[in-house]
Backbone as JSON, one array per atom type, in Angstrom:
{
  "sequence": "MEPQSILIVDQQEVVRDSLQLILSEEGFRCYTSCNARKAQNVLTTKAVDLIIVDSQLLDRNGLFSFLRARYPTIKIIVMSSYVEIEVTQKALIDGAHDFVIKPLDFKELIDKINYHLSVVRS",
  "N": [[6.46, -6.68, 52.37], [6.81, -8.09, 55.53], [7.58, -6.26, 58.5], [10.65, -6.64, 60.29], [11.06, -7.97, 63.58], [11.84, -6.86, 66.89], [12.82, -7.56, 70.17], [13.11, -5.77, 73.06], [14.87, -5.82, 76.0], [15.13, -4.54, 79.05], [15.71, -3.15, 82.26], [15.29, -0.45, 82.71], [12.89, 1.89, 82.06], [13.13, 4.21, 80.48], [15.2, 3.55, 78.74], [14.09, 1.38, 77.34], [11.85, 2.66, 76.15], [13.1, 4.68, 74.61], [14.67, 3.18, 72.82], [12.62, 1.72, 71.56], [11.19, 3.78, 70.26], [13.16, 4.88, 68.5], [13.91, 2.6, 66.98], [11.46, 1.83, 65.92], [10.99, 3.99, 64.24], [12.89, 3.38, 62.37], [11.68, 1.37, 61.04], [11.22, -1.1, 62.23], [9.34, -3.6, 63.97], [8.6, -3.4, 67.3], [8.89, -4.87, 70.51], [8.68, -4.75, 74.06], [10.24, -5.46, 77.22], [10.58, -5.66, 80.75], [11.87, -7.48, 82.31], [13.26, -10.84, 82.68], [11.29, -12.88, 82.87], [8.99, -11.68, 81.75], [9.97, -11.23, 79.22], [10.22, -13.85, 78.29], [7.51, -14.49, 78.18], [6.65, -12.76, 76.12], [8.04, -13.88, 73.97], [6.74, -16.31, 73.68], [4.39, -15.61, 72.5], [4.82, -13.88, 70.36], [6.42, -13.42, 67.2], [9.82, -13.09, 66.96], [12.72, -11.59, 65.68], [15.16, -10.61, 66.56], [16.89, -9.94, 69.6], [17.5, -7.43, 71.94], [19.25, -7.11, 74.77], [19.8, -6.17, 78.14], [22.82, -6.67, 79.84], [22.69, -7.18, 82.56], [20.32, -8.53, 82.89], [20.6, -10.84, 81.55], [21.35, -13.4, 82.61], [19.49, -13.72, 84.56], [16.92, -15.63, 85.93], [17.53, -17.58, 84.11], [17.46, -16.63, 81.46], [19.22, -16.4, 79.2], [19.97, -19.1, 78.73], [17.43, -20.15, 78.25], [16.77, -18.76, 75.87], [18.77, -19.72, 74.06], [18.19, -22.45, 74.04], [15.43, -22.69, 73.31], [15.01, -20.86, 71.21], [17.05, -20.86, 69.05], [17.71, -19.57, 66.65], [17.23, -16.87, 66.9], [18.72, -13.75, 66.87], [21.01, -12.23, 69.14], [21.77, -9.3, 70.81], [23.79, -7.85, 73.16], [23.55, -5.4, 75.67], [25.75, -3.43, 77.55], [27.53, -1.9, 80.28], [30.83, -0.55, 80.69], [31.7, -1.62, 83.06], [30.47, -4.08, 83.23], [31.69, -5.76, 81.43], [32.84, -8.33, 81.56], [30.66, -10.04, 81.86], [29.44, -9.65, 79.42], [31.44, -10.63, 77.7], [31.38, -13.35, 78.42], [28.78, -13.95, 77.55], [29.07, -13.63, 74.78], [30.87, -15.69, 74.23], [29.23, -17.81, 74.92], [27.33, -17.68, 72.92], [25.95, -15.32, 72.19], [25.36, -12.79, 69.73], [26.41, -10.22, 69.34], [27.49, -7.07, 70.82], [26.84, -3.98, 72.53], [27.98, -0.95, 73.99], [26.88, 0.86, 76.81], [26.71, 4.36, 77.53], [24.42, 4.21, 74.81], [25.32, 4.24, 71.37], [23.34, 5.1, 68.98], [23.4, 4.92, 66.16], [25.45, 3.07, 65.74], [24.27, 0.83, 66.98], [21.98, 0.44, 65.34], [23.25, -0.12, 62.91], [24.46, -2.57, 63.61], [22.21, -4.12, 64.17], [20.95, -4.13, 61.62], [22.94, -5.47, 60.17], [23.01, -8.05, 61.43], [20.38, -8.88, 61.03], [20.29, -8.93, 58.27], [21.88, -11.08, 57.75], [20.2, -13.08, 58.59], [18.2, -12.92, 56.64], [19.54, -13.69, 54.29]],
  "CA": [[7.28, -7.49, 53.24], [6.55, -7.9, 56.96], [8.73, -5.68, 59.19], [11.31, -7.54, 61.23], [10.69, -7.6, 64.93], [12.9, -6.8, 67.88], [12.42, -7.53, 71.57], [14.03, -4.96, 73.88], [14.75, -6.26, 77.39], [15.94, -3.68, 79.9], [14.99, -2.74, 83.47], [15.02, 0.98, 82.7], [11.82, 2.25, 81.14], [13.61, 5.22, 79.54], [15.99, 2.84, 77.72], [13.13, 0.63, 76.51], [11.04, 3.6, 75.36], [13.97, 5.34, 73.62], [14.99, 2.21, 71.76], [11.41, 1.42, 70.81], [10.91, 4.92, 69.4], [14.17, 4.97, 67.44], [13.86, 1.43, 66.1], [10.19, 1.9, 65.18], [11.21, 4.96, 63.16], [13.72, 2.69, 61.37], [10.84, 0.4, 60.35], [11.13, -2.37, 62.93], [8.26, -3.81, 64.92], [9.3, -3.54, 68.58], [8.24, -5.31, 71.74], [9.56, -4.43, 75.18], [10.07, -6.21, 78.45], [11.41, -5.12, 81.83], [12.57, -8.55, 83.0], [13.41, -12.11, 81.96], [10.02, -13.59, 82.83], [8.12, -11.04, 80.77], [10.57, -11.48, 77.91], [9.82, -15.21, 77.91], [6.09, -14.42, 77.8], [6.57, -12.14, 74.79], [8.54, -14.84, 72.99], [5.77, -17.39, 73.45], [3.23, -15.11, 71.76], [5.21, -13.03, 69.24], [7.58, -13.82, 66.39], [10.89, -12.12, 67.18], [13.91, -11.87, 64.88], [16.37, -10.18, 67.25], [16.68, -9.47, 70.96], [18.49, -6.54, 72.54], [19.06, -7.38, 76.19], [20.78, -5.63, 79.07], [23.63, -7.76, 80.38], [22.27, -7.48, 83.93], [19.15, -9.4, 82.85], [20.89, -11.98, 80.7], [21.35, -14.67, 83.32], [18.41, -13.8, 85.55], [15.89, -16.63, 85.62], [17.97, -18.44, 83.02], [17.02, -16.07, 80.18], [20.11, -16.74, 78.09], [19.81, -20.54, 78.48], [16.11, -20.29, 77.64], [16.85, -18.29, 74.49], [19.6, -20.61, 73.26], [17.53, -23.75, 73.93], [14.13, -22.62, 72.64], [15.01, -19.98, 70.04], [18.46, -20.78, 68.64], [17.93, -18.74, 65.46], [17.07, -15.46, 67.22], [19.98, -13.03, 67.09], [21.04, -11.58, 70.45], [22.73, -8.23, 71.02], [23.87, -7.56, 74.59], [23.94, -4.03, 76.05], [26.4, -3.43, 78.85], [28.44, -0.81, 80.58], [32.21, -1.04, 80.76], [31.85, -2.38, 84.3], [29.9, -5.41, 83.04], [32.28, -6.33, 80.22], [33.07, -9.76, 81.74], [29.38, -10.7, 81.59], [29.28, -9.58, 77.97], [32.38, -11.58, 77.09], [30.84, -14.7, 78.62], [27.62, -14.09, 76.67], [29.57, -13.83, 73.41], [31.43, -17.05, 74.18], [28.11, -18.74, 75.0], [26.5, -17.66, 71.73], [25.36, -14.04, 71.79], [25.88, -12.42, 68.41], [27.12, -8.94, 69.34], [27.27, -6.27, 72.01], [27.0, -2.53, 72.46], [28.31, -0.37, 75.29], [26.08, 2.0, 77.26], [25.54, 4.86, 76.83], [24.32, 3.67, 73.46], [25.48, 4.97, 70.12], [22.2, 4.54, 68.24], [23.8, 4.57, 64.79], [26.19, 1.81, 65.84], [23.31, -0.22, 67.28], [21.17, 0.21, 64.14], [24.12, -0.82, 61.95], [24.62, -3.96, 64.06], [20.92, -4.78, 63.97], [20.79, -4.37, 60.18], [23.89, -6.52, 59.77], [22.59, -9.38, 61.91], [19.13, -9.26, 60.4], [20.56, -9.24, 56.87], [22.41, -12.45, 57.76], [19.01, -13.93, 58.7], [17.51, -12.9, 55.35], [20.28, -14.32, 53.18]],
  "C": [[7.0, -7.1, 54.69], [7.77, -7.29, 57.64], [9.35, -6.7, 60.16], [11.07, -7.04, 62.64], [11.85, -7.76, 65.91], [12.26, -6.76, 69.27], [13.5, -6.8, 72.35], [13.8, -5.34, 75.34], [15.7, -5.42, 78.23], [15.09, -3.26, 81.1], [14.56, -1.28, 83.42], [14.0, 1.32, 81.61], [12.3, 3.24, 80.09], [14.44, 4.57, 78.42], [15.05, 2.1, 76.77], [12.37, 1.57, 75.58], [11.87, 4.29, 74.28], [14.29, 4.4, 72.47], [13.76, 1.89, 70.92], [11.07, 2.55, 69.84], [11.87, 4.96, 68.21], [14.07, 3.8, 66.46], [12.55, 1.37, 65.32], [10.3, 2.87, 64.01], [12.07, 4.36, 62.05], [12.95, 1.59, 60.65], [10.73, -0.96, 61.01], [9.88, -2.41, 63.79], [8.95, -4.11, 66.25], [8.36, -4.0, 69.69], [9.21, -4.98, 72.87], [9.22, -5.3, 76.38], [11.02, -5.66, 79.49], [12.16, -6.2, 82.6], [12.54, -9.84, 82.19], [12.07, -12.84, 81.82], [9.08, -13.01, 81.78], [8.66, -11.21, 79.36], [10.18, -12.87, 77.41], [8.36, -15.24, 77.48], [5.91, -13.82, 76.42], [6.96, -13.16, 73.73], [7.57, -15.98, 72.72], [4.58, -16.94, 72.63], [3.57, -14.31, 70.5], [6.39, -13.64, 68.49], [8.64, -12.73, 66.51], [12.11, -12.55, 66.38], [15.21, -11.58, 65.63], [16.0, -9.68, 68.63], [17.84, -8.57, 71.35], [18.25, -6.65, 74.03], [20.18, -6.77, 77.02], [21.52, -6.79, 79.72], [23.23, -8.13, 81.81], [21.1, -8.45, 83.97], [19.44, -10.73, 82.14], [20.81, -13.31, 81.42], [20.27, -14.77, 84.39], [17.35, -14.77, 85.06], [16.24, -17.46, 84.4], [17.58, -17.93, 81.64], [17.91, -16.51, 79.03], [20.0, -18.23, 77.73], [18.48, -20.82, 77.79], [16.14, -19.89, 76.16], [17.62, -19.26, 73.61], [18.92, -21.96, 73.04], [16.26, -23.7, 73.08], [14.14, -21.85, 71.33], [16.43, -19.8, 69.51], [18.73, -19.88, 67.44], [17.78, -17.24, 65.73], [18.44, -14.86, 67.5], [19.89, -12.27, 68.41], [22.15, -10.53, 70.47], [22.65, -7.83, 72.5], [24.28, -6.1, 74.78], [24.61, -4.11, 77.41], [27.2, -2.16, 79.04], [29.85, -1.4, 80.63], [32.42, -1.91, 81.99], [31.41, -3.84, 84.12], [30.53, -6.15, 81.87], [32.53, -7.83, 80.35], [31.81, -10.57, 81.45], [29.14, -10.74, 80.08], [30.2, -10.55, 77.26], [31.88, -13.0, 77.23], [29.65, -14.94, 77.7], [28.05, -14.34, 75.23], [30.15, -15.23, 73.25], [30.3, -18.08, 74.16], [27.14, -18.66, 73.82], [25.77, -16.37, 71.4], [26.05, -13.58, 70.51], [26.69, -11.13, 68.39], [26.85, -8.22, 70.65], [27.42, -4.8, 71.68], [27.23, -2.03, 73.89], [27.37, 0.8, 75.57], [27.02, 3.09, 77.75], [25.59, 4.48, 75.35], [24.62, 4.71, 72.39], [24.43, 4.38, 69.2], [22.55, 4.15, 66.81], [24.55, 3.25, 64.79], [25.23, 0.64, 66.08], [22.47, -0.56, 66.04], [22.0, -0.52, 63.08], [24.28, -2.29, 62.33], [23.32, -4.74, 63.86], [20.73, -5.11, 62.49], [21.72, -5.47, 59.68], [23.38, -7.89, 60.18], [21.27, -9.82, 61.29], [19.32, -9.54, 58.91], [21.16, -10.64, 56.75], [21.26, -13.43, 57.83], [18.32, -14.05, 57.36], [18.21, -13.67, 54.27], [20.47, -15.8, 53.36]]
}
């Protein structure tokens, strides 16, 4: 069975690299992007099952609208700090599937990823 793939979109390289390492060890194929434009480029060339995106990048260059219009089946998990909770709430209302608070609890994130990807499989 082909591993499921995740696109990690975050401005901070350390966040992208940490998530890619941890999720790769969990058996996922990971792609990373530092901004909305590069995320869109990845999506045009790679099959992605789930996106983890920092809330600060969600509305830049229309990323969220682009995702909902072009890739409605891709699951979206938003990462945010407590300060950005209003952005996260709006994203959930607009169709994001879940959220996690930074600093990340990796076990919680992996559980959420597995849950949302199991919904895709069934």
